N, C-alpha and C positions, 0 to 999 in steps of 0.2 A: 243599603247594599253599596258601600263605597270601599275603596282600597287605599285610602290615605295612610301613609307611613308603611305601605307594603312594597316589597321589592319582588318584581315578577320577571321571569325569563320566558320568552315566547320564541320557539324555534320556527324557522321558515317564515319569519315575520316581515320580510321585506316586500311582500305582496300578498294578494289573495286573502284567504281566510285568516292567516297569521297576522297580516297587517290590520285587518278588521278587529281582531281581538286586542292587539296592542293599542289600537286607537281607543277602543272602549275602555281599556284599563287606564289609559292616560286621562280620559274624561272622568274616570272615577277617582282620580288623584294619585295613581300609583307611579312608582319609579319602574320603568319598563326597559328591559334589555331586549333590543330588537336583534335576535340572534339569527344569522343567515349565512349560508355558504357564499353569497354574493356580498362582499364587504362594502363596495361602493353603494349598492342599492340599499343596504341596511343603514348606511350613513344618511342617505337622502331621506329615507322613511323616518328615521329618528329625528332629523331636523324638522320635517313637516309636522310630525306629531307633537313635538315639544312646543312648537309655535301655537298649537291649538290649546294646550294646557287643559286643566290646571296641573296635571302631573307632568313628568318628564320622560323622555325616551332617549336611549343611548345605544349606539351601534355595538354589536358584538360579532366579530367574524367567527363562525363555527361550522365545522363539518361534523354533523351529529354521528357519523359513522367512525369518527376518530376518537378513541378514548383519550388520547393526549390533548386534542383540541377541546373536547368537552370538559375535561378536568380543569384545563387552563382557563376556559371561559367562566366556569362556575367559581373558581378561585378568584379570578379578577372581579367578578360581581361581588363576592363576599368581602374581598379586601377593600373595595371601593365604598360599598354601601352597608356593610356590616352584617349581611345575611341574605337569605333568599326565602321568600314566603310562599311564592306560587311558581310552579313550573307548568307550562303548557307545551307538551310535546306535539307539535303540529307539522313539522317538516315532512314532506311526502312527494312522491312522484307516481305516475301511472304508466305501466307498460302492458300492452295487451297482446296475447297470443293464445292460440289453442294449446292445451296442455302438451300435446305431442310435438308441438313446434316451439315450445318455450325454451329459449337458450338458457342453460344453467347459469351462466354468468349474469344474465339479466334477472333471473329468479333471485340469486344471491344479492344483487344490488337492491332489489325491492325489499328483501328482508332486512338488509343492513340499514336502510334509511328509515323504514317504518318501525321495525321491531327492535333492532339493535339500538337505534337512536333513542327510542323510548326507555330502554333498559339503561343505557349509558348515562343519559341525562338524569334519570331518577336516581341511579346509584351515586352520582356525584352530588346531587342536591339533598338527599335524605339525611346524611349526617348533620348538616347544618339546620335542617328542619327539626330533627330530633333534639338538637342542642337547645332549641327555643321551645320545644314541646308544642309546636304549631306548624302547620303547613298544608298546602293543597297541591296535589299533583293531578293534572288533567291531560288525558290522552285524546287525540283527535282520531276517533274511530270513524265509523261510517254505517249506513244501513247495511253495508257489506260486512259489518261485524256480526250480523244476524241473518243475512240473506246471501245468496250467491247469484252470480251472473256469468254467462258464457264469456270466455276469453280473459278472465280476470283471476286466474288461480292464485297467483302470487299475492295480489292485492287482497283478495278475500282471506287467504290464509293468514296474512300479516294482521289484518284488521280483527280477525277472530282472536289471534294471539294477544292483542292488546287488551281484550276483555279479561283474559286469564291473568295477565300481568297486573292489571289494575286491582283485581280482587285479592291477589296475594299481597300487594303493597297495602291495601286497605286492612287486611288481617294483621300484617306485621306492624304497620304504622299506627293503627288505632290506639293502642295503649300509650303511644308516644305523641299523640295529638295530631297525627297526619292523616289527611283524607286522600283518597284516590278515586277518581270517577272518569267516565268515558262519555264524550259527546259523539253521537251517531247521526250525522246529517244525511239527508238524501242528496240528490244532485244539486250542487251549488254552481251557478254560472261563473266559474273562475277560468283563468287561462288553462288550468289543468283539465277541466271538464271540456272546455271548448276544443282542446286539442284531440280529445277522444272521439268527438263526433265524426270528423272525416275519416279517422283511422278505422272506427267500427263500420262506417258505411262501406269502405273498401273491403274489409274482411268479411262482412256479412252480405255484400252484394245488394245493398239497399241504399236509398237516398238518405242524405243527412237529415231531412225532415222526418223520415221514418225512424231514424235512430232516436231522435228526440221523443217522438210520439210513442213508439213501440218499445224501445229499450230503456228509456230514462224516465219518462213521466206517465207511462200507461197505468201504473198501480197507484198513483196519487189520487186524492179525492177531487182535485181541482185543476190538474194538469199544469201546476205551477212549480217552478224551481224554488228550492230553499234559498234564502238570501244570506249573504255574509253577515248582515246585521242580526238575523235570527240566531246564527251560530254564536256571535259575539255576546249576545244577551245571556245565553246559556253558560258561556265561559265565565261571565261575570257572576252568575248565580253560584257556580261551583267554586269559584275563587273566594267569594265573599261570604258564603254560608257560615254561620257563626258556630257550628258544632259538628261533631262527628256523627250526628244523626243521618247525615247525607254522605255516605261513603260506600264504596264498592258497587256503585250503581252505574247504569248507562241510561242516557236520555236520548231518545230518537226524535229528531225534528225533520220530518220528511213529507209533510203534507199528507200524512196517512198512508204512505207507501208501506211502512212496517208498523204494526200496531201491537207488537209483543211487549 
């Protein structure tokens, strides 16, 4: 399961889960585009990952909600490295409100980053994958692609949407050698999740410890967070799997929170 001679784009890769996936791909020998809204952070991450080898990492400034920037970033990747073999659509944010209090502008922002971003990056990469008759598209879903939680209407709706988009791409791309799959982690202790803890504590009127115990880990079998390394291993599996036998699927890694 290696990625030598493969060109991979990972969005939201300057930190958190995206950086963990980019690191794992570099370890597997890939050429990785560290695509992120934060250009300087992407450059720092790319330098660190390249120093680890054996693959290489390269910074790519990209706002996944901008069709122009997405198309330019993919064109730059193809022009420099000759193609794109793997896309990981990972960029994401979290905003929590009750449905009746959810500002429409924030709802649209959530949809744009999670769902529009996955669509735009896939749309830009697919013609290049079809030309090679090979490719893997991986969406970063969530247990919330299959479950729901209070205060997360936009996030849950977007993550559910990724499941449908991946299945359509799997159907359309299968005859052309392209796979599409979804990773569905449970709670991973990233800055994004850490930020949610005090926010939910305030909105629910409970302590931060109760948020972790009751809202995040209560349904797991061992009361443990999923790790970035756990997610990165599944991302490697989906990227390096040798055939279209594994396509249109979702894999939940949640310490048993969701067992569907």
